[in-house]
C-alpha positions in Angstrom: 8.6 4.3 -3.2 11.4 6.5 -4.0 13.7 8.2 -1.2 13.6 12.0 -1.2 16.8 12.1 0.7 20.0 10.0 1.3 18.8 9.7 5.1 15.6 7.9 4.0 17.5 5.2 2.9 17.2 1.6 4.9 19.2 1.2 8.1 21.0 -1.3 6.4 22.3 1.0 3.7 22.7 3.6 6.0 24.8 1.6 8.6 27.0 -0.4 6.3 27.8 1.7 3.4 30.5 4.8 3.0 28.7 8.3 1.8 29.6 7.9 -1.8 28.1 4.5 -1.9 24.8 5.6 -0.3 24.6 8.2 -2.9 25.5 6.0 -5.7 22.4 3.5 -4.0 20.2 6.3 -3.7 20.4 7.5 -7.2 20.0 3.9 -8.6 17.2 3.1 -6.6 15.5 6.1 -7.9 16.0 5.7 -11.4 15.1 2.0 -11.2 12.1 2.6 -9.2 11.2 5.1 -12.5 12.6 2.5 -14.9 10.4 -0.4 -13.6 7.0 0.6 -13.3 5.8 -1.5 -15.7 5.6 -5.3 -14.3 6.2 -6.3 -17.7 10.0 -4.7 -17.3 10.6 -6.8 -14.3 12.1 -10.2 -14.2 9.9 -13.1 -12.8 7.3 -11.8 -9.9 9.8 -9.5 -8.3 7.6 -6.1 -6.9 8.9 -2.7 -7.6 10.5 -1.9 -4.7 12.4 -5.5 -4.6 13.6 -4.7 -8.2 15.0 -1.2 -7.3 16.8 -2.1 -4.4 18.5 -4.9 -6.2 19.5 -2.8 -9.1 20.7 0.0 -6.2 22.8 -3.0 -4.9 24.3 -3.9 -8.5 25.2 -0.6 -8.9 26.9 -0.1 -5.4 29.0 -3.4 -6.4 30.3 -1.9 -9.5 32.2 0.3 -7.7 32.2 -0.8 -3.9 33.4 -4.4 -2.5 33.0 -5.7 1.0 36.3 -6.3 2.9 36.7 -10.1 3.8 38.6 -9.1 6.5 36.9 -6.1 8.1 33.3 -6.3 6.9 33.6 -2.9 5.7 32.8 -1.9 1.9 35.3 -0.1 0.3 36.0 1.5 -3.0 37.4 -1.1 -5.9 
């Protein structure tokens, strides 16, 4: 189900990503939720929610990376 606010994101997202990265995740997830509503549009047997989370993480990783020393996400 799409998120109505950034505060509704999973704890793993809220507790690890900076605000801008959470905004990217939020927008990408909601867009993917709509885009992949038809199971034929998804790869394999992935659920709609699973696909939307994968798309959201990929969008975040386009602009952010996890620092190997600190474990914190930072802008590329």
